[in-house]
Structures are given as structure tokens and as C-alpha cells.
N, C-alpha and C positions, 0 to 999 in steps of 0.2 A: 692709507693702507699700503700704497705703492712704496712710500718712503720707508714705512716700517719693514716691509718685506725686503727692501734693498739693504737696510741696516742689518737685518738678521742674516741676510746672505753674506754681507761683508764679514760679519762676526764669525760665521761658520767657516768661511774661506780662510780667514786668518787663523782660526783655531786649527784647521786642517794643516795649513802650511807650517804653523809653529810646532805642532806636535809631530810633524814629519821631518824634524831636523832641518828647518828651512834656512840653511846656511846662506843661500843665495839672496834671500830677502834681507837677511841681516847685513850681508856684505854690500848689497845694493844700497840699503839704507845708510850704512856708514859711509859709502862712497859719495852719496848725495850730500850728506852732512859736510864732508870734507870739501866738496866742490862749491856748495851753495851757501851754507851757513854752518860753519864748523864749530861755532862757539856754543858752549853751555857752561853753566856754573856748577862746580863740584866742591862741596865742603866735606872734609873728613869727619867721621863720627861713628859712635857705636851703633847707632840706629840711623838709617838713611831715609829721609823723606823725599819724595818726588815733588816737583813743582812745575806747573804749566801756566805761563803768562803770555799775554799778547804783546810781546816786546816790540814787535813790528806790525804794521798794518798789512792788509792783504795786498799782494803785489799785482801788477798788471798781468794781462794774459801771458802765460808761459813762465812767469816769474813768481815763485811762491811768496816772497816777502817784499814789502814795500818800505815806506818811510817809518822812522822810529816813532813810537807812541810814548811820549814823555810821562804823562800822568798814568794812563791805564797800564802801561808797561813797566816803566822804571819805578814809579812810586810803589806800585803793588809788589813788584819783585823785591825792592828794598825793605818793604814791610815784612816780608817773610824772613829775610836775612836778619832784620832787627829782632823779630820775635824769637828766632832761634838763638840769637845772642843772649837775649834776656832769659830764656829758659835755661840755657847752659850756665848762666851766672846764678840762677836761683837755687839755693841749697835745699829748699823744701820740695821742689818739683823735679822729679827724676834725678835724685842725688847720685853722684858718681857715674852718671850715664850721660854721654854726650850725643846730642843730635847733630846729624849731618844732613846734607841736601844735595840733590841733583836737579837743577832747574833748567828747563828747556823753553824755547820760544815756539809758540804755536803759530805765529804770524797771522793770527786772526782767521785761519783757514782750517776747516774741519778735517779735510783729507790730509793736509800737511801735519796737523796735530796727531792724526792717527799713526802716521809714519814715525813721528817723534816718540810717541808713547810706547813703541816697541822697545825702546831703550830700557824702560822700566821692567820689562819682563824677561830680559836677556838672561838674568841669573837663574830663572826658573826653567830655562830650556836646556836640556841635556844635549851636549855636542858629541857626536860620534866621530872620532878622529882615526878610526882604524884604517880607512882607505886614504888618508891624507899623510903625505911625507914631505919633509923639506928637501931642498936640493941635495943636501949631503946624506939623505936617507934617514935622518932623525925624525922622530914624531914631532908634530907642531906643538908649540906652547901657547895656550890661549890665556889672554889676560882675564883675570877673574872679574866679572862685572859686579857692580854694586847691587846688593839685594834691597830693593825698595819695599818697605813695609806699608807705606801709605802715600797717597798723592794729594797734594794741595792744588786744587784747580778743577776744571779750567774756568775761564771767564765767560765766554759765550756759551749759550745753551747748546747750540749745534755742535760745538767742539766737545763739550762735556758728554753729550749723548754718544758721539762717535768713540770717544776714549773709554767711556764706561762700558761699552760693549766688549772691549778688549780686557780691561782690568778685571771685570767680573769673572772672566774665564780662568784667571789666575788667582782669584780671591784676594785682590788687593783693594783695601778700602780707599775711598775717594771722598774728599770734603771740598766742595766748591765754595768760593767766596762771592760769586756773582751770577751764577746760572739760576734763572728763575722760571724756566719753562715748566708748566704743569705736568708735562709728559714725564718728567724725571721723578715725579711722586709715585710712579707705578713701581711698587716694591717687588713685583714679580719679574720685572724686566731689568730694573736698575737697583738690585738688592744691595749692592755694595756702595751705592752712591748716597751721600749725605750733603747737606748744605747749611751754612750759617745765615743765609738770607732766606726770607720767606718766599714761597712759590708765587707765581703770577695768579694763581687761583685766588689767593688772599688779596693780591693787588687788584685783580679784576672786581672782586667783591667791594673793595674800598672805593674803586672808581665808580661802580654802579651806585653805591650809597651817595657819593658826591653828586652824581647826575640826578638822582632822585631828590636829594635835598634842594637842588636848584630848581626843581619843578620841570626839568627837561625830560620829555617822554619820546622824543623823536631825534635820534642821533645817527651819525655815520661812523664807521670804523675805518681805520687806516693802519696797515701793518707792513713792516718790511718783510720781504720774503725770507723765510727761515724759521727755525724752531721757536725762537723768542717771539717774534712778531705774530706769527700765525697761531701759535699756542695761546698767547695772551689774548688775542682777539677771540679765538674760539672759546676760551674760558669766559670772557665777558659776555659773549652772545649766549652761551649756555646758561649762565647764571641769570641773565636778563629774561630768558624764556621761562626759567623755573620760577622766578620771582614775579614776573609780569609787571606791567606798568611802563616798560621802556621798549620801544620798537626800533629796529635797525633799518634805517632808510637805505643805506648802501654799505657794502663791505668791500673795500678796495685794497689792492695789494701793490706794493712797490717792488718791482723786479730786482733781483740781485745785480744785474747789469743793465740799468735803465738806459733806454735810447734817448737821443736828443729830443727835447720837447715832451718827454714822458711826464714830467711833473706839472707842466701846464695842462696836459690832458687830464691829469688827476684832479686839478683844481676845477676845470670845466665840468668834469663829471660830478664833483661834489655840489656844484651849483645847480645841477639838474634837480636836486631836491633842496631848494633854497631854504625851505622851512627848517631843515635839519642843520641848524647852524653849529651845533656842538659836534666836534670831531674827536673821537676817542683814538688816541695814537699809541700804538706799540711799535715804535720804529727806532732805528739807531740814530745817533745824533747827526750823522752826515745826511741821512734822509730827512730828518726834521729840519735841518738848515735849508735844504733845497726845496722842501715843501713851503716853508715860510717865504723863501725868495720868490717862488712861483706865485704865491698869493699876492705878494707885493707887486710883481710885474703885471698881474691881471687886475690891479686896482681893487683888491678885496680887503684892504686894511680895515679892520673893525667888523668885518662880516662874520668870520668864523670864530667860534668859541672853542679854543683848543683845550683838550684834557689829555695831558701827557703822562706816560708811565715813568718808571724810574730811570729809563734810559735818557729821558730829558731831565727829570729831577730839578736840580738847581744849577745846571751847567750854564756857563756863559757862552761857550762856543756856538751853540745853535742859534742864539739870538743876536749875535754881534752884527751891527749895522742894519738890523731889521727889528728894532725894538718896538716900533709902532704896530707892526703887524702881529707881533707876539704879545702885545699888551693884553692883560686880562687872562692869559693862559693859566690854567690850574694844573699843577703838576704834583706828582707823588714820589716819595723817596723813602726807602726803609729808614726807620729812625736810627740815627747815628750821631756820633760826636767826634770831634777832632781829638786825636791823640797827641797831646802836647809833647810827650817823650819822643815820639817819632819825629815831630817837627825839629826838635833839638838835634836828634840823630842825623836827619837828612841834611839840615843846614851845615852840619860839620863835615859832610862828605866832600872829599877832594880826590884829585887824580892820584895823590900819593898814598892816601889811607884807604882807598877802596879798589884795590887791584883785583879783588876776588870777583867783582862784577865786570865781566868781560864786555858788557855793552855800555859801561859807564863813560868811556872815552867818547863814544858816539853821542851819548846823551849830553856830554860836556859841550861838544861842538854845536849841537842842536839848541841847547839851552842858552848858550852865550853867543851864538851866531859868530863862531870863529872857526879857525882851522888848526888842527894839530899836526904840524909837520907836513911832509910831502905825501904821506899815505893817509891823510885825513879823509873823512867821508864827505867833506864839503869842499871840493876842489875849487869851486867858484867863489868862495868867501874871501873878501879882501883883507879881513882882519885875522891876525894870528893869535891863537890862544897862548896866554902866559902861564896858565896853571895856577895862578894866584887868585882867580876869580872865586867869588863866594856866592853860593846859592842863597837867594833871598836878599842879598845886598846888591849884586850886579845883575840880577834877573828877578823877575816876578816869581813868587812861589805861593801856592795854595795847596794844601793837602788834598790829595785825590779822595773822593768820597768812599771808596771801597777799602781804604787802608785798614780801617777798624775791622772789617770782616776778614781780611787776609790774616790779620793777627789772631782774630778769634778762631779761625780755622786751624792755624798752627797750634794754638793753645789747646783747642779741643783734642787734637791728635796727641799732644803731650800729656794732657790729663788722662786720656784713655790709656796711654802707655804707662803712666805712673800708677794707675789703679791696677793694671795688669801686672806690673812689676811687683807691687805690694802683695798681690794675691799669689803670684807664682814663685817669687823669689824670697818671700817672707822676711824682707828687710835686709837681705844680703847685699852689700854694696856692689855696684856694677851689675853687669848682665850675668845672670845665672844660666846654667845649661838649658833650663826649661824655656828661656827666652832667646837662646841663640838662634833658633829658627822659629820666628813668630808666625803663628797661624792667623791668617787674614780673617777667617770667619770668627775666630775667638776675639780678635782685636775689634772687629765690627760691633760685637755685642757690648764691648766696653765703650766704644764711641757713642753708641745710641744711649748709653746710660749716664753720660757726663752731665753735670749740672754745676756751673760755676759762673761767676760774674766776669764778663768779658772786659776788653780794654776800655770800653766806654761806660762800664758800670752796669750794663744791662745783662740779664741772665742769658747764658748760652745753653740751650737744651734742644733736644731733637724728639720728634714724635716717632711713631712706629714706622713711618715712611722715610725717616731721615730729614724731615723738613723742620725748619726753625719757625717759631711762632710769628704771626703777622703783626708787625709794629711799624707804622708809617707816619711820617710828617707830611703835611699837605701845604704846598706853597702856591702863591699866586704872583705872577710877574706883573709888577705895577710900575707906573711912571709917575713920580711925584715931583712937585715943584717945576712942572713943565718939561723937564729934560732928564731928571735923575731916575734911572731904571734900576730896579732891584727885585729880588725874590723875597716876599714877605711870608712868614709862617702864618697861616690862617686856620690851622686846626691839626688834628691828628686822628689816627685810626688804630684802635686796638680792640679787635673783635667787633667794635661798633664805632660809628662816626661821631666825632666831636668837631663841629665846624662853626667858626665865628663868621657868620654871613655879614655882620655889620662891618667887619674889617676888610671886606672885599671891595675892589674898585674896578670899574670898567672904563671904557674909552674916556679919556680926559678927566679921570677922577670921578666919573658918574657912579653913584651907588645903586641906581635902579637896576634890578636884576633883569638881564636880557632873557628873551624867550627862545626856546628851541623846541617847538611843538608842531605837530602836523596840522592840527586844527585848534582854533581858539575855543575856550570853554563856552558851552552853550549858555545863553541867558536864562534867567528864571522863566519857567513855563515852556521851555523847549526841551525836547528829548534828542538823544544822540542816535543817529542812524549810522552804524559803523560800516566803514568800507570793508568789503569782504577780503579777508586775508591780512588786513592791516588794522589791528584793534586800536591803534593810537590815532587813526584818522577817521573822521566822521563828518556827516552833514547834520546841521541842526534843523529840526522840524518843530514848528510851534504846535502846541496842543490846541486844537480848534474846538469850537462849539462848547459843549458842556463837559469837555475833558480837561483834566488837570494833570500836572507832571507827578506821576506816582513814584517814579524812580528815575535814575539817570538815563535809562533806555526805554521807558514806556510811559504812555499816557492812559489814564483810566477815566471812566465816566463817573461823574459825581452822582451821589444819591439823588433820587427824583426830587426831593424837596430842597436840594441845594444847588449851588452854581459855583464855578471857579472863582477864587478870589482875584484880586487885581493882578498879582504876579503869576497866577495859574499854578501855584505850587501847592495848593490845597483847596478845600471847598468851604463855602460859607452858606448860611441859611439864606434862602430867597426872601426878600422883603415881603411882608404881608400887608395887603391893602384892603380897604372896604370903601363903599360909596360914602363920600364925605358930604356933609351938609352944604359946604361951600362949592361943591362941584357943579359945573353947568348942567350935568346930567341930573342933578338933584334940585337945583334952584328952579328950573322951568316947571317940572311936575309939582313941586311944592307950591309954587305961585298959582298954578292952575287949580290945584286942590284947595288952596285957601279961598280962591274966588268961588269955587264950587260949594265949599262948606258955608261960606258967607251967604251965598244965594239960597242954598237949601235951608239954612237956618232962618233966613228972612221969610221964606215961604212957610216954614213950620210956624214961626211966630205969628205970621199973618193968619194962618189957618186957626191957630189957637185963639187969637183975638176975636176972630169972626166965626167962631166955632158953631154958633147956633143960628147963623144967618141962613136963609133959604139956599143961597147959591153954594155955600159950603156943604150944607146937608145934601143938596142935590148932587154934589160931586162925588158922593160916597166917601165921607170923611174918614171912616175907619180904614178903608183900603188906601186912601191917600196918605194917611199917616204911616202905614206900613211901607208904602212905596217911597215916601220921603226918607224914612229910616234907612231903607236899602241904598238910596242915592247917597245919603250922608256917609254910610259905611264905605261905599265905593271910593268916595273922596278921602276918607280918613285912613284907609289902608295904605295910602301913599307914604304916610309918615312911618308906618311899621316896616315898609319895604326899604326905606332909607336908613332907618335906625341901625346901630351896630348890632350885628347878630349875636345873640346868646340864647340860652335855652328858653327863657321867658319870651323873648321877641319871636323866636322861631315857633313857639307854641301859639302865640297870638296870630302870627302869619297864617298858620294852618287853619285856625278857626275862622278868621275874618277874610281870608283870601277869596273864598267863594260865597261867603255868607251875605255880603252886600248885594251881589247879583241875585243870589237866591231869594232874598227879601223882595227885591224889585220884580223879578220875573214870576215869583209865586203870587204876588199881589195882582200883577197884570193877568196871569193865567186864570186866577180865580174870577176876575172881572169879566174877561172875555168868555170864559166858560159859562158864567151866569147869564150873560147876554145871549149866548148861543142857545142855552137851554130854554130861556124865555121865548125866543123866536120860534124855536122848534115846537115848544108846547103850544104856542099860540096858533100854530097851523092845525093843531089837532083838537084842542078844546079850550074852553074859557077858564079852566081851572089853572091856578098858578103852580109852577114846578116847586119841588121841595128844595130846601136848603138855599134859599135866596135871601134870607134875612141877614142883617149885618153880623149877628152873632155866628151864624152858620158860615158866612164868608170868612170871618176871622179864624174860625176853627179849621176850615179847609186850608187857609193860607199857612197857618202855623203847623198844620200836619205836613204840608209840603216842605216847610223849612226844617222840621224835625228830621226829615230824611237826610238832609244835608248835614245836620249836626250829628246824627247817628253815624254817618260815614266817617266824619272827622274823628269821633271817639274811637271807632274801630281802627282807624289809621294810627291814632295815638297808642293803642294797645299793641298793634303789630310792629310799628316802627317808632319808638319814642323819639321825640324831637331832639336834635343836637346840631352843633355847628360843624363845619368841615372847611378845610382850606383847599381850594381848587388851584392846582399849579398848572394844569393843562390849558386853562382858558387863556392865560397870558404868557405862555411859555414861548417866547419869541426866538427867532433864529440867533439873535445877539443876546447872550446871557446877561449882559449889563441891563437890558430892558425887561428881563423876566420878573414877574411878580406872582405872588400867590394871593388869591382872592378869598377873603373870609366870607362865608355864606352859610345859610341854613342848608342842611342836608335834605333837600327835597328833590327826589328824582323826577324825571320827565313824566314817567308813568303815573306817579302819585299826583303830580300837578294836573295831568289830564283827567285823572279820575275825580279830583277835587272840583275842577271846573266843568267836568262833563255833565254833571247833574244840572248845573245852571244852564248849560247849553241845551240840555233836553227840555228844560222848562221853557227856554226861549223859543225853541223850535215848535213845541206844542202850542205855546201862546200865539206864535205866528200863524199856525194852522187855524186856530179858532178865530183869529183876527180876519183871516181871509174868508172864512165861512160867514162871518157876520158883517162883511163889508157893505152889504146892501140891505135896506129895509125891505120887508115883504110888501107885495102889492096890496092895495085896498081890497077888501072883501066884505061879505056880510058878517063874517066872524069878528069877534072883538079884536081890537088892535092891541098887539103885544106892548105897544108903548104905554097903553093904559096900565098894564100890569107893572111896568117899570115905574110909572108915575105914582101908582097907588102904594108902592113900597117906599117908606121913608128912607131917604139917603140911598137910593137904589142905583144911582149912576153918577159917574163922575166925568 
């Protein structure tokens, strides 16, 4: 906000000074040009275009301009001159209309470029000469300045922003060939600005898509201080927040004037978040070179995964002598192609045929490392220039990457002027009166409507904000054959990413994709516990107990009849078990039951064999058979209890569970009750009690047994028998050991009720046994034993 306010303030001040006949500012500016950098290129023409190029680098403190920039300055400048030549030769484009130019040097400094750009608006400032007289009293004669209808440039975004604030005041359209700051897309503030390169918002989206495709979710950003770097990183951070999935570990800034050791400090700060190996760079090539050098000094070769913006692109200068530390770097560059016609043009340039370029002599000295006479710019050079040197033969030459865009910018202005001429002049050769004073706002509408194939064959169009569409090539810096380093095209981006991951190489040709993540992925069965405020960092917690991994961030409890699977990513049924015949818990009872059954059967057979003997008859054979039947059933119920539960088995269990004991205790109770009644009757009289005959005893016994059977049938009616799986009985703390037990659905209350009657019989029997534990003393009355003995089979 502070920068925006400052720019608006500068714009308003300039507007005030300019509209107030600021002769002093113009005089001061012209004097500064004459003293410090008086050169500019001027080509005559019917329509004059302005040009802003960084012919020189930024100077040291107090000096506006530094060393010559051969590629970014001279190549681009010559591209504009070449494009104008081609347009003026073209009979179809602007016929009978000649384009001219006024080209200035920005010296890669925004404030200096602002002063230079005032040259473009001089013709629009009315000069009041009423108070000015020459020495002889005559009024002054002012040289008529060129009227600039449009400006090509500038290169740096910071320079374009500063210049755009002035040009929009005078409605002069501007087309940049290299400024990519997203800020310039604001059509409310930079309404007269257009560009043939895509803005960094597209570039930021492309870089985010690359990071996402690599699986990197934890990255750092590094920006050179200024509009380009800061706006680029800001766009990347904004898009990553909106999209999600990528977190910013650190956002560092490289100062405009870095202090000694500044780059080493940046490397050490990046290492504070060592997991964020990927570094997103929006930095100028000088800062890139120094960052790589600092990483090399700190022995971090191979650690960082550099992702460079178009300022790195496929340039050689940032990676010279530090190829190893730059190996694997992924860079992005607006899709472009080399213009062969320009190569032929530039190689043919010499000191004799290129006098219009006032900086070409300085380029000649710099390019061929020689000196031109005593006034040359390289006084220390031992070699003298002959003037016969040839570009590309006596020096290395490679077309600068933005040459195509410079030509496209010039052609875009020419096509807009051509359509404007066609509409306003109706085919009249040359400039008609309606185009003698071109309206900038009207020209802007024609610029935004152009649509043609540019110098590389790609369409040149603008959207409503003056931005070109996003088309990028993606490179990776690879070292092959042990020492040969080069940029390899690994994909492209046009609205969406097309990346050939198989073509990528990492340290020493390794194809394994390196990681740049805050936390490693959790293993199956573990949930993410996200660190507060950093969604890409988490701790992994295992789902414990009967919980499974329901989602990436949560564990849920399995249904009661299930347990987690081996990976704890889902649930599976708990195994069902039952008492098996081979189990020790079954073998021992079965063995004892078998012995009991054999013994009981032996006794029954013996009783049957000797059924009519006195001793069997005296034992009360009827009750003995009933008692032996009960004992047999008690042993036999063991097999029903071990058998696999089903409706039939559960029904038999209910019937026979208490029936055996009921048989036994009913018989014993009947016997003890008979004895007790005989003894009690013997105390009173000699007559025998009723119901002591064997038939009566059997009737009483089966009456008692029928009560048990009646209760069982009522139980059948109230709660029909069925099986149930009991998961609680063996629901261990470790789910691996959990089992479900298949059993008959017999509740504890039902079991108690079923056995309770037998217990009642047993208690009653015990009471009678206690009462008859002693025989009565002898008396004059008949002995009750006689009654027992007089009844056949009366006692056992």
C-alpha cells in the first residue's frame, strides 16, 4: 500500500508540474541527458513510436547507468529497429505510411526511466513563451518535439509501472515486451498498458501446477526486491492458498542492495526448514547466480530443488561454473521461437551500416573486447578494433529470448495503426487529416482488438486487461554424460500442465523423484493430526483398539460384530467359534460322561437282569430305575452342551438341562417323603400311611417331573429357542484375539429358573433326609420297619 501511495503521489506531482508549464523540469531533464547520457536513437517517420530498453545496467550509487547489456539491451533494441524496417518495407501493412522511432535507455532503473519518459510527452505540453525573450529581444524559437503515439517497453516491471503512471496521464498507449508483474493487469490503474508476454499470475499458476505434479506440498519462496519478484511470489502464494495442497515454509526477499554475506544468510534461513527442499524463485539473473554460488559455498549441492521463473528460463549466465548446484532446476519460459530473419539481420550489422544505433560502437567494443580509438569506452583494452570484425564469426552469438516479443510488440502497434488508418482514412494513401493527431484512447481500442500471427507463428492477442495468453515451455537443467550440462524441454503449459516426468533427471542422472514435503505420508491405519496453522504438516497417529482409519484425518469404531482388518483401513467380521469336540474343555467332560454312562448302563443292566431277586425288589426297583434314568440323563446332557448349537440342539438343551436332575431328585424326594411319612405314622398308629405303594410312588415322582416339563414348555412359548453369537465374552483388548462365541440364547434368569425347580427338589429332599436320619426308639407300638418290610419293594 505504501508503494502504491508513493506511485500515485509521484504521478500526481508530475501531472501538476507538467500541466503547470514545468519548463524547469524539462530543462533540468535535458541538461541531465546532455551531461550523463546524451544519446538516444531517433528515426524519422510519419508516425513516431517511443522505445524504452535497458541498454545499460543500473549504475553504482550516484551514477544512473552502469555497464552495457549486450543481449537484453542491444539485441532487443535492434529487434525494434529491425521490425520497423520490415513494416516500412511491407506494402500491405501501413502502405505509404512510414514508422519512425525515438528510443531511450532506461539504465535498468525506474526513477531514471521516469525522467527519460518525459521526452515522450513534451509535444503534448504547451509552452508559454510570453515572458521569455532572447538577448536581442526576439521571442524564443522552440524546436518542435516528436509526437509519440505509442511506446514499446519497458523491460522491467518496476520501470513499466513507473512509466505507465506518466503515459496514462497523456493517453499514450504502451506495449511491453517483458514486464510480467501481475500488478500491471489492473486495468483501472494501468488502462493504457498492454503486453505481449503473459503476466506472472499465469506463470505462478504454471509453477504451482509443476510443484503439484511433483508431489511437493512444502516449499519456500525467494524473490528479488521489486515489482517483478514480489508480485510474482505474491501471485504464487495467493494461488496456492486458493487451490490448497501447497504450503509455504518461508518467503524470503533479496534486497536491492544486498550486504556482504546476505546470500549466505538466505541459504542458512532456507535450511531452517530443511524439509522444504523446493525453492520457488522470482529473482533476476544476478541474484540467481549469487544464490547458487552461496549454496555451493555452504556445501548444499543437491539439497535444494530450484523452480525458476522466466527470469532464469534457459539462460546460461546464472549457472556458469556452478552447474552441479543448479542440476535438476526446473525453469519456465514463455513459449517462443528464434527469429531467423533477425539472426541474419544482426549478423550483418557493422560499424559502417549501423550508425543509427548510437550505442552500437560501445557494443562493438564490449562484444569483441577491443578499443575504438582514443575515445573508446574500454581504455584498458590492449586490443584495437579494426571494424572488420563480424558478429557470430569473431564472437559468440545467441539470439536473446525476448527478441520475438519485441518484434511482436512493434507489429501489434503497427497492426492497430493499420486498422485505424483503414477505418479513418478509407484507403487514402498516407496519413489523412483525421490521423494527423492520433487519439491515444482510440488507438488503445484498436490495440486491444489486434489478432495476428506473430514473428514466431503464434497468435498475438490481448484480453480486456491488455494481457497476452499464457503459453510456457518448461525446462530442466540436466547434466548428461558426466559433464555436459544443458536445458532440456520437459513439457509445456497452456492453460494446463503437460509434463513429461519420465524425461526428468535429478542428481547424477537419477530418475527417482525427490521429495519436498513437511511430513511423510501416514501408513495405512494411521490418521493425520495436522499441526495448527500448517495444513501440510502433521503427526501420524495409529488407530488403536477396535478403531479403523475412516478417512485421512479420523479413526472410527468398527461395528460391534466386526474388528479392524490387518491394515486398519476397514473392518472385517470377527471369527465365530464354538466348543469343538477336540478341545480339552470338551475331551475331559466327554470322557467323564462316557465313564458315567457306562457305569450307569451297567447298573441298569444288572438291575434288569436281577429284577425279581429279593435284594432288587427290596431296594425299591421302580424308584431305582427312575433315579438311574435321571443319572443317565445328567451324563448324556454333556454331549448336547458340546454339540454345535442350532435350533434343535438348543431345544434339547432346554428340555434335558434340568430334566436329569429333576428325575433324580424327584425320585429321592418321593423315597425320603415315604420313609418320613411311615415313621411319623408309626408314632401315632399301626395303620399304614396312604400312597406308599410302588404305583403311588411312581405317580408322585412323575407328577413332580411334570412340573419341570410344564415350565420348559411355557419357556418354549414365551421365548422360542434360537442361537446367538456372543461377541462380548471374548472381546479382548487386542482385536486380533477377539472371537464371537456361537451359543444358544439362554439368559441367566432362564437358566436359574430351569435349574431352580431341581434345586427346590434337592433342598426339600435334604430336609426329609435330615428328619429321617434316625430310627425311632423301641416301644410297645408296632415298629415302622415292619410296615416298610410288609410292603413289597418298599425301600432301597
